[in-house]
DONUTOR-847142 format. One record per residue: residue number from 1; x, y, z of N, C-alpha, C in turn. Coordinates in pm, whole numbers, plus 50000, padded with zeros to 5 digits. Layout:
REM residues N
R   num   n.east   n.north    n.up   ca.east   ca.north   ca.up   c.east   c.north    c.up
R   NUM        X         Y       Z         X          Y       Z        X         Y       Z
...
***
This chain:
REM residues 373
R   num   n.east   n.north    n.up   ca.east   ca.north   ca.up   c.east   c.north    c.up
R     1    52220     49457   49047     52351      49530   49115    52305     49672   49154
R     2    52369     49723   49258     52340      49846   49294    52380     49956   49178
R     3    52308     50068   49178     52351      50172   49076    52459     50243   49140
R     4    52555     50292   49056     52678      50356   49081    52665     50498   49085
R     5    52720     50569   49182     52727      50713   49180    52821     50769   49064
R     6    52775     50848   48964     52865      50896   48867    52897     51041   48898
R     7    52802     51119   48937     52826      51254   48950    52761     51303   49074
R     8    52770     51425   49109     52704      51491   49219    52571     51552   49181
R     9    52474     51560   49266     52345      51620   49236    52328     51754   49315
R    10    52240     51839   49278     52204      51942   49351    52049     51961   49360
R    11    51999     51973   49472     51861      51989   49488    51850     52131   49562
R    12    51791     52219   49513     51771      52342   49565    51706     52450   49459
R    13    51631     52539   49515     51559      52642   49433    51465     52568   49346
R    14    51414     52454   49385     51322      52373   49317    51373     52327   49184
R    15    51511     52308   49171     51564      52260   49062    51652     52127   49090
R    16    51631     52028   49021     51731      51902   49047    51791     51877   48913
R    17    51923     51887   48923     51997      51862   48788    52092     51746   48808
R    18    52074     51644   48742     52155      51528   48756    52214     51482   48619
R    19    52343     51450   48615     52405      51397   48498    52454     51263   48542
R    20    52357     51162   48516     52391      51032   48565    52399     50938   48448
R    21    52487     50867   48437     52513      50761   48317    52455     50632   48376
R    22    52348     50579   48304     52299      50442   48333    52358     50341   48250
R    23    52407     50246   48303     52480      50135   48231    52399     50071   48116
R    24    52286     50050   48150     52200      49987   48039    52172     50071   47921
R    25    52173     50200   47944     52146      50291   47832    52254     50373   47775
R    26    52370     50368   47867     52484      50444   47826    52463     50586   47774
R    27    52371     50651   47849     52329      50789   47806    52323     50872   47937
R    28    52319     51015   47909     52310      51106   48019    52161     51139   48036
R    29    52117     51129   48157     51975      51176   48173    51972     51283   48289
R    30    51904     51393   48266     51889      51493   48353    51742     51523   48391
R    31    51727     51571   48511     51595      51579   48566    51573     51729   48612
R    32    51461     51785   48594     51428      51913   48645    51304     51900   48734
R    33    51328     51923   48863     51231      51908   48966    51130     52042   48971
R    34    51008     52015   48966     50900      52132   48968    50856     52160   49093
R    35    50838     52062   49182     50768      52083   49312    50795     51961   49401
R    36    50779     51990   49533     50788      51879   49630    50640     51834   49652
R    37    50631     51705   49629     50484      51653   49648    50472     51555   49757
R    38    50566     51540   49838     50569      51457   49964    50693     51468   50045
R    39    50669     51467   50172     50797      51454   50262    50764     51395   50394
R    40    50861     51355   50452     50836      51286   50591    50977     51252   50647
R    41    50972     51167   50744     51102      51117   50807    51186     51037   50714
R    42    51126     50982   50609     51213      50898   50504    51297     50998   50412
R    43    51243     51120   50394     51314      51215   50297    51209     51304   50230
R    44    51233     51324   50098     51158      51410   50019    51118     51347   49882
R    45    50989     51380   49828     50951      51328   49709    50927     51446   49617
R    46    51000     51453   49502     50973      51555   49407    50892     51518   49288
R    47    50814     51609   49228     50760      51579   49085    50872     51634   49003
R    48    50907     51561   48903     51014      51605   48817    50990     51575   48673
R    49    51066     51628   48576     51059      51603   48436    51195     51557   48390
R    50    51188     51444   48304     51309      51409   48234    51333     51505   48126
R    51    51442     51574   48129     51467      51686   48032    51470     51636   47887
R    52    51529     51519   47878     51552      51473   47740    51414     51431   47670
R    53    51320     51380   47749     51202      51318   47693    51076     51413   47732
R    54    51084     51485   47830     50966      51559   47888    50869     51469   47968
R    55    50913     51343   47995     50835      51258   48078    50824     51309   48219
R    56    50702     51314   48276     50676      51331   48414    50728     51212   48505
R    57    50805     51238   48614     50839      51125   48705    50820     51184   48842
R    58    50832     51078   48949     50843      51129   49084    50978     51070   49132
R    59    51056     51157   49200     51187      51129   49248    51178     51120   49404
R    60    51201     51004   49472     51218      50988   49607    51358     51003   49648
R    61    51385     51088   49739     51526      51124   49775    51529     51080   49921
R    62    51623     50980   49963     51632      50928   50096    51778     50929   50135
R    63    51815     50968   50257     51948      50955   50306    51986     50804   50310
R    64    52096     50782   50250     52149      50642   50237    52247     50618   50361
R    65    52217     50525   50441     52301      50478   50550    52414     50388   50498
R    66    52550     50429   50486     52641      50357   50423    52669     50215   50474
R    67    52620     50190   50596     52643      50065   50673    52546     49960   50616
R    68    52431     49995   50555     52331      49897   50515    52293     49918   50366
R    69    52262     49797   50305     52196      49804   50171    52052     49862   50184
R    70    52005     49941   50086     51870      49992   50097    51770     49887   50068
R    71    51695     49865   50171     51585      49753   50162    51479     49791   50051
R    72    51445     49922   50050     51337      49962   49959    51375     49938   49809
R    73    51504     49983   49791     51558      49947   49642    51560     49803   49615
R    74    51602     49723   49701     51611      49584   49676    51472     49526   49648
R    75    51377     49563   49733     51247      49513   49714    51185     49562   49585
R    76    51208     49693   49561     51140      49746   49442    51193     49677   49308
R    77    51307     49646   49317     51377      49569   49192    51304     49431   49173
R    78    51267     49371   49282     51204      49240   49279    51061     49249   49222
R    79    50990     49356   49264     50858      49385   49237    50815     49469   49113
R    80    50921     49487   49025     50911      49598   48933    50816     49582   48812
R    81    50766     49449   48804     50684      49430   48675    50535     49385   48705
R    82    50473     49471   48795     50342      49442   48826    50257     49557   48799
R    83    50138     49538   48739     50049      49637   48707    49988     49726   48813
R    84    49983     49683   48931     49935      49749   49061    50042     49782   49153
R    85    50162     49787   49103     50270      49836   49191    50353     49950   49114
R    86    50381     50055   49179     50436      50172   49108    50579     50124   49060
R    87    50609     50174   48933     50721      50129   48851    50837     50206   48895
R    88    50953     50132   48928     51087      50192   48940    51151     50215   48819
R    89    51182     50329   48754     51235      50360   48633    51386     50359   48632
R    90    51434     50423   48720     51579      50442   48736    51616     50465   48897
R    91    51745     50456   48930     51787      50495   49057    51931     50558   49042
R    92    51961     50652   49117     52097      50710   49130    52121     50764   49262
R    93    52259     50787   49278     52306      50832   49416    52348     50977   49386
R    94    52329     51073   49486     52378      51196   49483    52429     51238   49611
R    95    52521     51331   49602     52593      51369   49727    52516     51498   49786
R    96    52535     51518   49915     52472      51622   49982    52543     51753   49928
R    97    52471     51860   49943     52513      51989   49902    52483     52097   50007
R    98    52582     52163   50054     52569      52247   50176    52484     52360   50137
R    99    52493     52398   50022     52412      52529   49970    52269     52489   49941
R   100    52237     52366   49939     52092      52324   49911    51998     52375   50004
R   101    51895     52453   49958     51801      52507   50048    51690     52380   50087
R   102    51675     52290   50008     51575      52178   50021    51624     52063   50122
R   103    51760     52032   50118     51811      51937   50198    51933     51984   50254
R   104    51920     52057   50361     52042      52118   50440    52127     52004   50496
R   105    52257     52025   50498     52338      51908   50543    52468     51974   50618
R   106    52522     51923   50713     52635      51969   50769    52750     51873   50736
R   107    52726     51758   50666     52840      51671   50620    52838     51655   50463
R   108    52953     51690   50426     52976      51685   50279    52960     51552   50215
R   109    52994     51454   50300     52998      51311   50256    52870     51233   50262
R   110    52752     51301   50293     52629      51237   50293    52594     51201   50146
R   111    52543     51071   50144     52498      51025   50007    52336     51000   50019
R   112    52267     51038   49916     52135      51018   49895    52104     50920   49787
R   113    52013     50828   49823     51953      50748   49708    51836     50815   49652
R   114    51836     50821   49515     51725      50880   49446    51640     50775   49361
R   115    51522     50743   49394     51447      50641   49327    51358     50732   49228
R   116    51371     50692   49099     51293      50764   48988    51180     50670   48973
R   117    51062     50727   48997     50949      50629   48986    50847     50689   48885
R   118    50754     50594   48832     50656      50665   48752    50565     50763   48819
R   119    50515     50861   48755     50428      50963   48812    50289     50932   48803
R   120    50215     50903   48911     50075      50892   48914    50007     50999   48994
R   121    49922     51088   48923     49873      51208   48984    49796     51206   49113
R   122    49712     51111   49134     49632      51106   49247    49654     51004   49348
R   123    49586     51020   49466     49594      50894   49568    49449     50864   49620
R   124    49446     50752   49678     49310      50717   49739    49272     50822   49848
R   125    49369     50874   49915     49341      50968   50022    49283     51085   49973
R   126    49335     51150   49862     49275      51274   49810    49142     51235   49747
R   127    49138     51123   49681     49008      51071   49624    48898     51083   49723
R   128    48924     51009   49843     48829      51000   49957    48793     51138   50003
R   129    48899     51232   50021     48861      51351   50074    48777     51446   49977
R   130    48788     51425   49853     48707      51482   49742    48558     51434   49771
R   131    48531     51317   49796     48396      51284   49820    48341     51326   49942
R   132    48418     51334   50047     48378      51380   50184    48344     51527   50169
R   133    48416     51595   50103     48404      51738   50076    48265     51778   50008
R   134    48236     51694   49908     48102      51720   49831    47996     51642   49890
R   135    48027     51578   50012     47920      51510   50082    47849     51404   49998
R   136    47922     51330   49917     47861      51220   49836    47930     51083   49868
R   137    47858     50973   49876     47925      50845   49884    48004     50802   49753
R   138    48121     50726   49774     48181      50680   49668    48095     50571   49603
R   139    48079     50562   49471     48006      50456   49412    48054     50314   49447
R   140    47981     50221   49482     48030      50086   49527    48111     50029   49418
R   141    48088     50041   49289     48165      49974   49184    48315     50025   49193
R   142    48336     50161   49221     48452      50217   49235    48538     50152   49355
R   143    48461     50139   49469     48527      50083   49585    48574     49937   49563
R   144    48485     49875   49494     48527      49729   49461    48655     49732   49366
R   145    48643     49812   49271     48753      49823   49164    48880     49850   49239
R   146    48887     49939   49324     49009      49984   49385    49064     49883   49485
R   147    48964     49830   49570     48996      49718   49662    49051     49603   49603
R   148    48995     49552   49480     49040      49443   49417    49184     49473   49369
R   149    49221     49581   49325     49355      49603   49277    49442     49622   49383
R   150    49412     49682   49506     49491      49658   49626    49525     49533   49663
R   151    49433     49448   49666     49438      49308   49712    49517     49228   49611
R   152    49495     49262   49488     49582      49203   49375    49733     49228   49408
R   153    49769     49349   49430     49914      49387   49459    49960     49308   49580
R   154    49869     49293   49684     49921      49227   49809    49936     49083   49793
R   155    49848     49018   49714     49862      48886   49680    49994     48851   49623
R   156    50035     48938   49525     50160      48928   49469    50288     48936   49554
R   157    50292     49049   49634     50393      49070   49717    50400     48969   49836
R   158    50281     48934   49883     50273      48823   49996    50329     48693   49942
R   159    50304     48659   49813     50359      48533   49768    50498     48526   49763
R   160    50571     48651   49773     50715      48651   49781    50764     48662   49923
R   161    50673     48653   50015     50698      48671   50156    50719     48811   50205
R   162    50683     48919   50124     50711      49045   50162    50582     49115   50213
R   163    50603     49184   50328     50480      49257   50394    50522     49417   50358
R   164    50420     49481   50320     50430      49615   50292    50447     49706   50421
R   165    50373     49672   50523     50378      49729   50650    50330     49878   50666
R   166    50284     49931   50561     50239      50076   50572    50119     50094   50474
R   167    50033     50009   50461     49915      50023   50375    49814     50136   50435
R   168    49799     50237   50364     49702      50342   50397    49674     50422   50271
R   169    49565     50501   50280     49510      50557   50149    49612     50658   50077
R   170    49721     50714   50161     49810      50800   50097    49913     50725   50011
R   171    49938     50599   50040     50024      50505   49970    49961     50415   49857
R   172    49837     50455   49825     49761      50398   49711    49750     50506   49612
R   173    49825     50485   49504     49830      50595   49403    49709     50552   49296
R   174    49656     50666   49232     49535      50639   49155    49543     50733   49025
R   175    49539     50661   48911     49519      50732   48791    49380     50753   48762
R   176    49323     50882   48767     49178      50894   48753    49119     50875   48618
R   177    49217     50857   48510     49173      50849   48380    49135     50709   48352
R   178    49226     50625   48386     49199      50479   48359    49160     50388   48490
R   179    49150     50450   48602     49107      50383   48718    49205     50275   48780
R   180    49336     50283   48731     49431      50183   48779    49490     50244   48907
R   181    49494     50153   49012     49557      50166   49136    49694     50116   49146
R   182    49780     50184   49206     49927      50121   49224    49955     50148   49372
R   183    50017     50039   49425     50072      50040   49551    50213     50100   49556
R   184    50242     50205   49652     50367      50271   49645    50426     50281   49787
R   185    50539     50338   49787     50611      50367   49926    50655     50232   49997
R   186    50759     50172   49954     50818      50038   50011    50916     50072   50114
R   187    50921     50178   50165     51014      50220   50266    51003     50147   50389
R   188    50886     50086   50427     50879      50011   50551    50853     49866   50512
R   189    50863     49825   50385     50841      49691   50347    50958     49601   50391
R   190    50918     49481   50411     51021      49381   50456    50987     49242   50414
R   191    51089     49157   50383     51064      49011   50354    51071     48959   50495
R   192    50953     48892   50527     50944      48839   50667    50993     48698   50664
R   193    51080     48677   50758     51155      48537   50774    51099     48465   50913
R   194    51082     48342   50890     51025      48275   51013    51131     48278   51123
R   195    51092     48303   51240     51164      48296   51360    51262     48427   51369
R   196    51251     48516   51272     51327      48646   51283    51236     48748   51316
R   197    51279     48806   51431     51185      48922   51498    51173     49040   51420
R   198    51069     49107   51419     51040      49239   51343    51005     49352   51450
R   199    51016     49463   51396     50979      49563   51500    50821     49585   51497
R   200    50774     49600   51620     50616      49603   51629    50570     49757   51601
R   201    50653     49851   51626     50607      49986   51592    50627     50022   51439
R   202    50538     49969   51373     50545      49990   51212    50401     50020   51187
R   203    50382     50079   51063     50248      50098   51007    50186     50235   51064
R   204    50120     50314   50993     50064      50434   51026    49947     50415   51122
R   205    49929     50498   51215     49814      50501   51317    49686     50496   51218
R   206    49592     50444   51268     49450      50427   51209    49450     50296   51137
R   207    49561     50250   51095     49576      50134   51000    49642     50019   51064
R   208    49694     50038   51185     49777      49928   51253    49707     49816   51301
R   209    49738     49707   51254     49681      49581   51312    49686     49564   51460
R   210    49585     49497   51522     49587      49497   51663    49706     49416   51717
R   211    49752     49314   51652     49874      49251   51696    49998     49339   51713
R   212    50003     49443   51640     50114      49538   51631    50090     49625   51767
R   213    49978     49660   51792     49948      49745   51905    49969     49664   52035
R   214    49963     49532   52024     49996      49438   52138    50139     49404   52147
R   215    50215     49468   52048     50366      49445   52077    50410     49332   52007
R   216    50346     49278   51915     50398      49130   51852    50521     49164   51760
R   217    50616     49081   51754     50730      49105   51676    50738     48985   51569
R   218    50652     48893   51586     50651      48777   51499    50529     48766   51413
R   219    50498     48876   51365     50361      48884   51294    50395     48849   51151
R   220    50277     48836   51078     50277      48795   50936    50228     48904   50832
R   221    50214     48853   50718     50163      48949   50609    50016     48992   50637
R   222    49955     48916   50739     49814      48949   50775    49803     49088   50817
R   223    49908     49160   50871     49903      49292   50911    49859     49380   50799
R   224    49886     49352   50676     49845      49433   50544    49701     49405   50528
R   225    49656     49284   50555     49502      49258   50533    49434     49342   50630
R   226    49457     49350   50758     49390      49442   50854    49384     49586   50795
R   227    49509     49642   50751     49515      49761   50705    49409     49784   50585
R   228    49415     49687   50498     49328      49698   50380    49178     49702   50416
R   229    49140     49626   50522     48998      49637   50570    48971     49764   50612
R   230    49065     49837   50693     49054      49968   50730    49028     50067   50614
R   231    49111     50055   50514     49100      50133   50381    48961     50130   50334
R   232    48904     49975   50312     48778      49954   50254    48668     50029   50351
R   233    48673     50024   50475     48578      50096   50574    48589     50230   50545
R   234    48697     50296   50529     48727      50434   50500    48666     50480   50366
R   235    48665     50397   50266     48618      50433   50143    48455     50438   50157
R   236    48406     50361   50250     48254      50357   50266    48214     50472   50353
R   237    48293     50493   50469     48257      50584   50573    48285     50733   50532
R   238    48407     50744   50454     48476      50866   50414    48546     50925   50534
R   239    48581     50839   50640     48667      50888   50748    48719     50761   50810
R   240    48837     50756   50883     48895      50636   50935    48796     50567   51037
R   241    48792     50437   51028     48701      50369   51119    48761     50344   51252
R   242    48891     50352   51273     48950      50332   51400    49061     50446   51435
R   243    49006     50572   51453     49101      50679   51472    49151     50675   51618
R   244    49279     50715   51637     49334      50720   51768    49458     50801   51778
R   245    49490     50873   51884     49612      50936   51885    49728     50867   51950
R   246    49703     50752   52006     49813      50649   52048    49762     50520   52047
R   247    49856     50429   52086     49820      50272   52072    49696     50248   52160
R   248    49689     50303   52289     49582      50277   52362    49445     50329   52296
R   249    49459     50447   52261     49342      50510   52187    49290     50421   52072
R   250    49381     50373   51994     49364      50299   51879    49287     50162   51919
R   251    49351     50101   52032     49286      49977   52077    49146     49992   52122
R   252    49123     50102   52196     48983      50139   52238    48881     50165   52126
R   253    48930     50236   52014     48848      50259   51905    48816     50103   51840
R   254    48907     50016   51829     48887      49887   51772    48794     49795   51862
R   255    48808     49810   51988     48718      49736   52083    48579     49785   52083
R   256    48565     49905   52063     48424      49975   52058    48363     49918   51944
R   257    48417     49872   51838     48346      49815   51720    48345     49667   51729
R   258    48470     49603   51750     48481      49461   51741    48442     49386   51882
R   259    48438     49466   51974     48427      49407   52118    48547     49370   52177
R   260    48544     49319   52298     48672      49285   52355    48731     49157   52304
R   261    48854     49161   52276     48911      49026   52225    48919     48914   52333
R   262    48892     48792   52303     48906      48689   52399    49052     48659   52429
R   263    49067     48580   52537     49217      48543   52576    49282     48473   52464
R   264    49198     48393   52394     49265      48315   52286    49304     48405   52172
R   265    49213     48503   52142     49249      48603   52038    49370     48678   52073
R   266    49381     48721   52197     49506      48789   52250    49630     48710   52224
R   267    49624     48578   52270     49718      48485   52254    49777     48472   52107
R   268    49674     48476   52012     49722      48454   51870    49772     48580   51813
R   269    49742     48703   51870     49798      48825   51832    49939     48850   51892
R   270    49945     48801   52009     50085      48803   52082    50096     48718   52202
R   271    50160     48610   52181     50166      48500   52275    50230     48545   52406
R   272    50315     48649   52392     50389      48695   52511    50322     48798   52599
R   273    50205     48835   52542     50124      48939   52606    50044     48869   52728
R   274    50074     48918   52858     50017      48849   52973    49909     48934   53039
R   275    49886     49058   53005     49787      49142   53066    49650     49113   53003
R   276    49543     49090   53082     49414      49065   53014    49306     49156   53078
R   277    49354     49266   53139     49258      49342   53205    49175     49443   53112
R   278    49083     49387   53045     49000      49467   52948    48852     49488   52986
R   279    48792     49596   52984     48646      49596   53017    48567     49504   52905
R   280    48469     49439   52947     48401      49350   52865    48297     49433   52772
R   281    48328     49444   52653     48235      49516   52571    48194     49438   52448
R   282    48062     49434   52426     48014      49353   52305    48048     49427   52175
R   283    48044     49345   52069     48080      49389   51935    47945     49461   51893
R   284    47981     49563   51803     47865      49642   51745    47828     49576   51616
R   285    47716     49546   51577     47673      49495   51439    47725     49584   51335
R   286    47776     49522   51230     47830      49607   51123    47732     49686   51056
R   287    47606     49640   51049     47489      49734   50998    47493     49865   51069
R   288    47510     49858   51202     47506      49978   51285    47623     50063   51266
R   289    47739     50005   51228     47863      50092   51208    47851     50167   51085
R   290    47792     50099   50989     47784      50177   50863    47639     50236   50822
R   291    47556     50226   50931     47418      50291   50925    47363     50243   50787
R   292    47323     50350   50706     47259      50327   50583    47352     50310   50469
R   293    47477     50318   50486     47585      50325   50376    47610     50187   50309
R   294    47577     50080   50385     47607      49942   50334    47468     49871   50371
R   295    47404     49810   50259     47288      49741   50286    47285     49588   50231
R   296    47400     49552   50187     47415      49415   50134    47510     49329   50222
R   297    47453     49215   50254     47519      49115   50351    47653     49073   50293
R   298    47690     49071   50169     47809      49033   50101    47919     49121   50144
R   299    47899     49259   50137     47994      49352   50175    48027     49352   50332
R   300    47927     49327   50402     47962      49320   50560    48041     49194   50583
R   301    48000     49088   50515     48065      48963   50552    48222     48979   50504
R   302    48250     49042   50386     48367      49051   50338    48462     49144   50426
R   303    48405     49255   50496     48474      49333   50588    48512     49246   50698
R   304    48407     49166   50754     48442      49085   50864    48544     48990   50853
R   305    48575     48944   50725     48680      48857   50703    48810     48909   50709
R   306    48813     49048   50679     48951      49119   50673    48978     49170   50813
R   307    48896     49198   50901     48905      49264   51024    48868     49167   51138
R   308    48958     49068   51138     48948      48975   51258    49066     48990   51348
R   309    49039     48985   51476     49153      48991   51569    49267     48890   51553
R   310    49223     48762   51527     49322      48659   51523    49380     48670   51373
R   311    49510     48696   51352     49571      48710   51230    49552     48584   51145
R   312    49554     48463   51213     49544      48340   51132    49403     48327   51074
R   313    49302     48398   51129     49171      48364   51070    49132     48485   50964
R   314    49217     48578   50951     49188      48690   50859    49203     48617   50707
R   315    49123     48660   50624     49120      48609   50487    49254     48664   50421
R   316    49331     48576   50345     49448      48621   50281    49408     48692   50154
R   317    49501     48754   50088     49486      48846   49974    49437     48767   49856
R   318    49498     48657   49817     49457      48574   49697    49327     48517   49714
R   319    49282     48476   49835     49134      48426   49852    49036     48536   49845
R   320    49075     48645   49894     48995      48770   49889    48957     48795   49747
R   321    49050     48789   49649     49014      48808   49507    48897     48720   49460
R   322    48892     48612   49514     48780      48519   49460    48655     48529   49538
R   323    48655     48616   49644     48542      48639   49715    48422     48687   49643
R   324    48299     48662   49677     48181      48701   49611    48162     48855   49620
R   325    48232     48913   49697     48224      49065   49694    48271     49118   49564
R   326    48350     49056   49496     48419      49107   49361    48335     49044   49242
R   327    48232     48970   49264     48145      48910   49153    48104     49014   49056
R   328    48069     49137   49112     48014      49234   49021    48126     49268   48919
R   329    48257     49282   48949     48348      49317   48846    48349     49198   48742
R   330    48341     49066   48790     48350      48956   48702    48234     48954   48600
R   331    48105     49000   48653     47983      49006   48584    48000     49114   48466
R   332    48057     49225   48509     48072      49334   48411    48173     49298   48304
R   333    48266     49216   48339     48358      49174   48236    48292     49075   48134
R   334    48218     48986   48188     48142      48897   48100    48028     48960   48032
R   335    47997     49092   48056     47903      49154   47980    47748     49122   48035
R   336    47754     49068   48158     47619      49052   48230    47567     49176   48302
R   337    47648     49268   48330     47624      49381   48388    47687     49515   48311
R   338    47619     49625   48333     47664      49741   48268    47743     49826   48365
R   339    47830     49908   48328     47907      49993   48421    47937     50134   48353
R   340    47913     50227   48437     47941      50369   48384    48082     50391   48376
R   341    48174     50318   48427     48317      50347   48414    48385     50231   48339
R   342    48487     50259   48267     48552      50157   48189    48660     50093   48276
R   343    48629     49961   48287     48735      49885   48391    48870     49866   48316
R   344    48977     49886   48398     49116      49858   48354    49126     49708   48351
R   345    49236     49661   48290     49261      49514   48294    49272     49469   48441
R   346    49195     49361   48477     49190      49303   48610    49235     49164   48620
R   347    49224     49099   48509     49247      48952   48511    49367     48910   48428
R   348    49458     49007   48393     49575      48969   48305    49692     48933   48387
R   349    49674     48818   48457     49777      48763   48561    49899     48721   48479
R   350    50017     48759   48539     50142      48705   48481    50162     48562   48549
R   351    50256     48502   48497     50285      48350   48540    50313     48326   48689
R   352    50378     48430   48750     50400      48428   48879    50279     48424   48975
R   353    50181     48515   48928     50061      48511   48990    49961     48399   48966
R   354    49969     48340   48855     49886      48220   48828    49949     48102   48909
R   355    50086     48100   48922     50142      47990   48994    50106     48001   49128
R   356    50092     48125   49192     50059      48157   49330    49916     48108   49360
R   357    49817     48142   49266     49686      48100   49277    49665     47958   49278
R   358    49721     47894   49183     49695      47750   49169    49562     47747   49070
R   359    49537     47625   49014     49443      47610   48921    49297     47630   48970
R   360    49262     47570   49085     49138      47578   49147    49096     47724   49181
R   361    49193     47800   49249     49159      47943   49289    49157     48029   49168
R   362    49242     48010   49069     49240      48099   48954    49110     48083   48883
R   363    49052     47958   48879     48932      47935   48815    48819     48025   48879
R   364    48825     48032   49014     48721      48112   49090    48745     48259   49075
R   365    48864     48308   49055     48901      48456   49043    48857     48507   48906
R   366    48884     48421   48802     48852      48470   48664    48713     48480   48642
R   367    48665     48577   48554     48520      48577   48498    48497     48450   48426
R   368    48374     48414   48419     48335      48296   48352    48385     48278   48203
R   369    48378     48388   48130     48427      48379   48005    48586     48353   47995
R   370    48648     48376   48074     48795      48358   48087    48833     48218   48140
R   371    48758     48184   48254     48784      48052   48311    48742     47937   48232
R   372    48667     47958   48126     48628      47846   48041    48735     47804   47929
R   373    48817     47926   47898     48925      47908   47797    49019     47797   47841
***
């Protein structure tokens, strides 16, 4: 059920004071916001402290359209028990305050939804920027560790028919102490229904799947797989693989690497697209794209499986977990390989995950020592 507005809130002068009664706790909880840690068209994200416990949280404050149920809240409630998805702790509504310096408003009756989330200090974006700044490559084991966790989160949400629709390094939270990655920002997420059209202008530039650039409205969760492939390439290259200031720029950047899509590939991206006037450009070998940064065939093959023009041919998230690319993680778990970093739990699947995988795939995903049990 939706959370009820109990009192008014004030955000201003970097202070957020809320006296909200949560039905399940029957207690008053107040928050003190210390700084803004994110903002955009969606609203503002504050770092805050729960006054009663001293616990650090992030509060995402978005304007609530009274005509619609908030999709992000509905989705987060469904996804709230997964290791690789940011946890929703509470939610509450607050009224606009004309005197607020942070969220000015001309209407007294505006209502904001506040999502109280666990606070995770880092992002893959800042992590990658750090390595770029010191001019060092990210260790392969770390890239595999973070990609595995991203794909595990996607395997889970995709099994529920939900597409995130904005996979990018900024939306991948990272705890640098235990190396746990968590997917966040479900503001663009949607449960995709067959024969129900979706908007094509979704997902951040650099990470937009080609079918979105071609204007497809009947796309699938495969758009998240493309974005994940872009993230993997960025972790290797330390810069976006397909930069572009517009949809056309973006498409040109993709074609320069993958070559010109065939008529069949364009049809599978968007069957309504009738223009086929593209210069014929050959694909660039992946070895040339990554130069000396990647020297094993397994990594190149894995990237190729994620970055296919035809969405139907892209590897899905659950199959990706069983790919040989992640064998190193399984070997470390089994003790066959040593690692400088302590791996977080990677194979502690819940019942929903196991059911989604099925017995045969689960056997391939698990390390040998676990699959034999």
